[in-house]
C-alpha positions, 0 to 999 in steps of 0.5 A: 500500500505504501512503499518507500525506497532509498528515501533521502530528505533534508531541510538543509544541506548540512543536516540530512534527516533521512538517508536511503530510508526503506519502508513498506506498509501494508493495508489492514494494520495500525502502525505506531510510529515512534522516534526521538524528538527530531527523528523525523516522524512528522516529516515522514508522514508529510512525505507520505502525504505529499506535503513535502518532497524527497531529495531523492528516492521514491515513494509510492502510495496506492501505486501513485507518487504523492508528490504529484498531488493527484486528486484521485490519490488525495481523496484516499488520504486523511492527514490529521496533523499535530497543529491545525486550524479550524475556522470560525464557522459551525460544523455544518458549514465546514462539512459542506465546504470540505466533505466534497473532496472525499467522495466516500465521506460518511455523514452518518458515521461523522454524526456518530463520532461527534456524539461519541466524543461529545463535541458541542457542534452548536459552537463555532469551531474556532471557539471550541477548546483545543481538545474539542477541536482535536476530537472534531478533526479526528472525527472528520478524518475518520468519516472521510472513509479514506484508505490511508489515515495518517495521524500526528500526535492525535492524543495530544490535548485529550483528557483521559476519558477522551483517550479511552474514546479515541482508542475505542473508535480507532479499534473499530475503524481499522479494516482490511482495506485501510492502513493507519499510521499514528505518530506519538510521543505518548507511547502508553496511549498506543500499546493496546491499539497498534499491531505493528511498530515503526521506530526511527533512529539515525536517519533510517528505520531502526525497527519495523515489526508486527506486535505479535512477532515482538512479543513472540521473540521478546518477553517483557517482565518485572524482576527483583534481581538482574541475571544473564537473561536480561537484555535491557533493564530499567529500575522500577519500584521493587525491582526492574522492568526488563526486556529478555529473549523469550526462550520459554515462549512466555506470554507478556504484554508489549511495553512500548516504552521499554522497547523504545529505550532498548532499541535506542541503547542496544539497537543491533542486539534488539533488532537482530532478534526481530529481523523478519522477512519482507511482507510477513503478515500476522498469523 
Protein backbone atom coordinates (compact mmCIF):
# COMPACT_ATOMS: atom_id res chain seq x y z
CA UNK A 1 0.00 0.00 0.00
CA UNK A 2 2.91 2.35 0.84
CA UNK A 3 6.42 1.64 -0.44
CA UNK A 4 9.43 3.86 0.28
CA UNK A 5 12.80 3.11 -1.31
CA UNK A 6 16.13 4.88 -0.79
CA UNK A 7 14.43 7.99 0.59
CA UNK A 8 16.73 10.93 1.20
CA UNK A 9 15.31 14.09 2.69
CA UNK A 10 16.76 17.24 4.20
CA UNK A 11 15.55 20.68 5.22
CA UNK A 12 19.12 21.92 4.84
CA UNK A 13 22.24 20.74 3.04
CA UNK A 14 24.17 20.33 6.29
CA UNK A 15 21.66 18.18 8.18
CA UNK A 16 20.11 15.25 6.31
CA UNK A 17 17.04 13.87 8.04
CA UNK A 18 16.64 10.59 6.12
CA UNK A 19 19.42 8.63 4.42
CA UNK A 20 18.49 5.85 2.00
CA UNK A 21 15.41 5.00 4.04
CA UNK A 22 13.35 1.94 3.08
CA UNK A 23 9.89 1.20 4.45
CA UNK A 24 6.88 -0.84 3.41
CA UNK A 25 3.43 -0.50 4.98
CA UNK A 26 0.55 -2.85 4.28
CA UNK A 27 -3.22 -2.50 4.40
CA UNK A 28 -5.16 -3.89 7.35
CA UNK A 29 -2.78 -2.56 10.02
CA UNK A 30 -2.44 0.22 12.59
CA UNK A 31 1.21 1.25 12.73
CA UNK A 32 2.68 3.09 15.71
CA UNK A 33 5.44 5.47 14.56
CA UNK A 34 7.99 6.22 17.28
CA UNK A 35 11.23 8.17 17.48
CA UNK A 36 13.13 10.76 19.50
CA UNK A 37 12.45 14.47 19.06
CA UNK A 38 13.87 15.46 15.70
CA UNK A 39 13.98 11.90 14.34
CA UNK A 40 11.65 12.90 11.52
CA UNK A 41 8.30 11.34 12.45
CA UNK A 42 6.20 14.30 11.28
CA UNK A 43 8.39 14.75 8.20
CA UNK A 44 7.96 11.12 7.21
CA UNK A 45 4.18 11.50 7.47
CA UNK A 46 4.32 14.65 5.33
CA UNK A 47 6.41 12.83 2.71
CA UNK A 48 3.81 10.07 2.53
CA UNK A 49 1.01 12.64 2.19
CA UNK A 50 2.87 14.61 -0.48
CA UNK A 51 3.18 17.73 1.63
CA UNK A 52 6.98 17.80 1.32
CA UNK A 53 9.14 16.29 -1.41
CA UNK A 54 12.16 13.98 -1.09
CA UNK A 55 15.61 14.99 -2.29
CA UNK A 56 15.93 11.57 -3.90
CA UNK A 57 14.40 8.12 -3.71
CA UNK A 58 10.85 7.02 -4.39
CA UNK A 59 7.56 6.98 -2.50
CA UNK A 60 4.54 5.09 -3.79
CA UNK A 61 1.17 5.39 -2.09
CA UNK A 62 -1.57 3.26 -3.64
CA UNK A 63 0.77 2.89 -6.64
CA UNK A 64 0.94 6.65 -7.14
CA UNK A 65 3.55 9.32 -6.45
CA UNK A 66 2.16 11.57 -3.68
CA UNK A 67 4.36 14.45 -4.87
CA UNK A 68 2.12 14.81 -7.92
CA UNK A 69 -0.82 15.66 -5.64
CA UNK A 70 -3.26 13.88 -7.93
CA UNK A 71 -6.86 14.31 -6.70
CA UNK A 72 -7.53 10.59 -7.14
CA UNK A 73 -4.86 9.89 -4.51
CA UNK A 74 -5.57 12.83 -2.20
CA UNK A 75 -9.18 11.72 -1.81
CA UNK A 76 -7.83 8.48 -0.32
CA UNK A 77 -5.57 10.15 2.29
CA UNK A 78 -6.79 11.60 5.58
CA UNK A 79 -3.97 13.57 7.18
CA UNK A 80 -4.58 14.72 10.75
CA UNK A 81 -1.65 16.97 11.76
CA UNK A 82 -0.50 17.86 15.24
CA UNK A 83 -1.00 21.56 14.55
CA UNK A 84 -4.10 22.62 12.65
CA UNK A 85 -6.51 25.48 12.05
CA UNK A 86 -10.28 25.42 12.27
CA UNK A 87 -12.25 28.44 11.02
CA UNK A 88 -14.87 30.46 12.87
CA UNK A 89 -17.78 28.56 11.30
CA UNK A 90 -20.16 25.94 12.59
CA UNK A 91 -19.75 22.28 11.81
CA UNK A 92 -22.46 22.14 9.16
CA UNK A 93 -20.74 24.80 7.05
CA UNK A 94 -17.31 23.22 7.50
CA UNK A 95 -18.56 19.81 6.40
CA UNK A 96 -20.38 21.28 3.40
CA UNK A 97 -17.19 23.01 2.24
CA UNK A 98 -14.75 20.14 2.83
CA UNK A 99 -16.54 16.78 2.65
CA UNK A 100 -16.97 17.25 -1.10
CA UNK A 101 -13.26 16.46 -1.55
CA UNK A 102 -13.84 12.96 -0.15
CA UNK A 103 -16.34 11.02 -2.31
CA UNK A 104 -16.81 8.32 0.35
CA UNK A 105 -17.44 10.74 3.22
CA UNK A 106 -19.92 9.09 5.61
CA UNK A 107 -22.18 11.76 7.13
CA UNK A 108 -23.96 9.27 9.39
CA UNK A 109 -20.68 7.94 10.78
CA UNK A 110 -19.45 11.51 11.30
CA UNK A 111 -22.55 12.26 13.37
CA UNK A 112 -21.94 9.11 15.44
CA UNK A 113 -18.35 10.16 16.14
CA UNK A 114 -19.40 13.68 17.10
CA UNK A 115 -21.87 12.21 19.59
CA UNK A 116 -19.35 9.67 20.92
CA UNK A 117 -16.77 12.41 21.51
CA UNK A 118 -19.44 14.75 22.95
CA UNK A 119 -18.35 17.63 20.70
CA UNK A 120 -20.50 20.81 21.06
CA UNK A 121 -21.22 21.36 17.36
CA UNK A 122 -23.61 24.20 18.19
CA UNK A 123 -20.49 26.31 18.76
CA UNK A 124 -18.28 27.73 16.07
CA UNK A 125 -15.27 25.50 15.58
CA UNK A 126 -12.79 28.27 16.43
CA UNK A 127 -14.49 28.76 19.82
CA UNK A 128 -14.01 25.17 20.93
CA UNK A 129 -11.30 24.09 23.33
CA UNK A 130 -8.13 22.57 21.88
CA UNK A 131 -9.22 19.09 22.94
CA UNK A 132 -12.65 19.52 21.34
CA UNK A 133 -11.03 20.77 18.11
CA UNK A 134 -8.70 17.76 18.10
CA UNK A 135 -11.62 15.36 18.51
CA UNK A 136 -13.52 17.19 15.75
CA UNK A 137 -10.71 16.92 13.20
CA UNK A 138 -10.18 13.25 14.13
CA UNK A 139 -13.89 12.62 13.56
CA UNK A 140 -13.82 14.36 10.20
CA UNK A 141 -10.73 12.43 9.11
CA UNK A 142 -12.23 9.05 10.02
CA UNK A 143 -15.58 9.88 8.43
CA UNK A 144 -13.77 10.71 5.19
CA UNK A 145 -13.53 6.93 4.74
CA UNK A 146 -10.12 7.01 3.10
CA UNK A 147 -7.79 4.06 2.55
CA UNK A 148 -4.87 5.86 4.23
CA UNK A 149 -5.24 7.53 7.63
CA UNK A 150 -2.24 9.49 8.92
CA UNK A 151 -2.32 10.88 12.47
CA UNK A 152 0.42 13.03 14.02
CA UNK A 153 0.18 13.11 17.83
CA UNK A 154 -3.61 12.56 17.85
CA UNK A 155 -3.89 12.18 21.64
CA UNK A 156 -2.17 15.48 22.46
CA UNK A 157 -4.71 17.69 24.18
CA UNK A 158 -7.10 14.85 25.00
CA UNK A 159 -8.10 14.15 28.60
CA UNK A 160 -8.17 10.60 29.97
CA UNK A 161 -11.83 9.83 29.06
CA UNK A 162 -11.24 11.18 25.55
CA UNK A 163 -8.18 8.97 25.13
CA UNK A 164 -10.27 5.95 26.07
CA UNK A 165 -12.87 7.04 23.49
CA UNK A 166 -10.13 7.52 20.90
CA UNK A 167 -8.74 4.01 21.38
CA UNK A 168 -12.24 2.52 21.19
CA UNK A 169 -13.04 4.40 17.98
CA UNK A 170 -9.71 3.59 16.32
CA UNK A 171 -10.02 -0.11 17.16
CA UNK A 172 -13.31 -0.21 15.24
CA UNK A 173 -12.01 1.95 12.37
CA UNK A 174 -9.44 -0.50 11.02
CA UNK A 175 -10.39 -2.66 8.05
CA UNK A 176 -8.61 -4.98 5.62
CA UNK A 177 -8.52 -2.20 3.00
CA UNK A 178 -7.20 0.55 5.26
CA UNK A 179 -3.73 1.50 6.52
CA UNK A 180 -3.45 3.65 9.64
CA UNK A 181 -0.21 5.34 10.75
CA UNK A 182 -0.12 7.04 14.16
CA UNK A 183 2.90 9.06 15.30
CA UNK A 184 3.16 9.79 19.01
CA UNK A 185 5.43 10.56 21.94
CA UNK A 186 2.76 9.26 24.32
CA UNK A 187 3.54 5.60 23.78
CA UNK A 188 1.22 4.37 26.53
CA UNK A 189 -1.72 5.63 24.50
CA UNK A 190 -0.93 3.17 21.70
CA UNK A 191 0.07 -0.06 23.44
CA UNK A 192 -3.36 -1.70 23.21
CA UNK A 193 -4.20 -0.23 19.81
CA UNK A 194 -1.40 -0.76 17.30
CA UNK A 195 -0.46 -4.08 15.69
CA UNK A 196 2.93 -3.02 14.29
CA UNK A 197 5.77 -0.78 15.48
CA UNK A 198 7.99 1.52 13.39
CA UNK A 199 10.92 3.19 15.14
CA UNK A 200 13.07 5.88 13.50
CA UNK A 201 16.67 6.45 14.54
CA UNK A 202 19.89 7.62 12.91
CA UNK A 203 18.20 8.79 9.70
CA UNK A 204 16.62 5.40 8.97
CA UNK A 205 14.00 2.91 10.08
CA UNK A 206 15.60 1.14 13.03
CA UNK A 207 12.64 -1.20 13.57
CA UNK A 208 9.55 -2.22 11.61
CA UNK A 209 7.92 -5.29 13.14
CA UNK A 210 4.43 -6.58 13.94
CA UNK A 211 3.48 -6.69 17.61
CA UNK A 212 2.81 -10.42 17.50
CA UNK A 213 6.41 -11.07 16.46
CA UNK A 214 7.84 -8.70 19.08
CA UNK A 215 6.00 -10.46 21.90
CA UNK A 216 6.82 -13.86 20.41
CA UNK A 217 10.57 -13.21 20.42
CA UNK A 218 10.86 -10.82 23.38
CA UNK A 219 9.50 -11.15 26.89
CA UNK A 220 8.69 -8.06 28.96
CA UNK A 221 8.72 -8.79 32.68
CA UNK A 222 9.41 -7.25 36.08
CA UNK A 223 12.10 -8.93 38.18
CA UNK A 224 13.61 -8.34 41.60
CA UNK A 225 17.19 -9.05 40.54
CA UNK A 226 19.05 -8.96 37.24
CA UNK A 227 20.63 -12.03 35.67
CA UNK A 228 22.27 -13.04 32.39
CA UNK A 229 18.91 -13.45 30.64
CA UNK A 230 18.18 -9.72 30.84
CA UNK A 231 18.97 -7.82 27.64
CA UNK A 232 17.79 -4.42 28.88
CA UNK A 233 16.54 -3.18 32.24
CA UNK A 234 15.20 -0.04 33.89
CA UNK A 235 14.88 0.48 37.66
CA UNK A 236 11.32 0.21 38.95
CA UNK A 237 9.60 0.09 42.32
CA UNK A 238 10.61 -3.20 43.93
CA UNK A 239 12.97 -4.29 41.17
CA UNK A 240 13.46 -3.79 37.43
CA UNK A 241 11.35 -3.66 34.31
CA UNK A 242 13.21 -5.81 31.81
CA UNK A 243 13.35 -6.97 28.24
CA UNK A 244 14.51 -10.55 27.72
CA UNK A 245 14.76 -13.05 24.91
CA UNK A 246 11.60 -15.15 25.02
CA UNK A 247 13.22 -18.59 25.17
CA UNK A 248 10.39 -20.13 27.20
CA UNK A 249 7.54 -18.97 24.92
CA UNK A 250 6.06 -16.87 27.72
CA UNK A 251 3.11 -14.57 27.21
CA UNK A 252 3.84 -10.95 28.04
CA UNK A 253 2.32 -7.57 27.27
CA UNK A 254 4.14 -5.24 24.91
CA UNK A 255 5.84 -2.41 26.78
CA UNK A 256 6.47 0.24 24.12
CA UNK A 257 8.49 2.46 26.42
CA UNK A 258 10.91 -0.32 27.35
CA UNK A 259 11.14 -1.45 23.71
CA UNK A 260 11.78 2.10 22.52
CA UNK A 261 14.58 2.73 25.03
CA UNK A 262 16.11 -0.71 24.44
CA UNK A 263 16.31 -0.21 20.68
CA UNK A 264 17.92 3.21 21.10
CA UNK A 265 20.55 1.90 23.52
CA UNK A 266 21.13 -1.62 22.16
CA UNK A 267 19.92 -1.32 18.60
CA UNK A 268 21.85 -4.14 16.94
CA UNK A 269 21.13 -6.63 19.74
CA UNK A 270 17.38 -5.96 19.78
CA UNK A 271 16.81 -5.57 16.05
CA UNK A 272 18.68 -8.82 15.33
CA UNK A 273 16.11 -10.60 17.48
CA UNK A 274 13.33 -9.03 15.44
CA UNK A 275 14.76 -9.44 11.95
CA UNK A 276 11.91 -10.56 9.71
CA UNK A 277 11.47 -11.11 6.02
CA UNK A 278 9.59 -8.52 3.98
CA UNK A 279 5.81 -8.59 3.88
CA UNK A 280 5.40 -11.11 6.72
CA UNK A 281 1.79 -10.95 7.85
CA UNK A 282 0.43 -11.80 11.31
CA UNK A 283 -0.89 -15.34 11.65
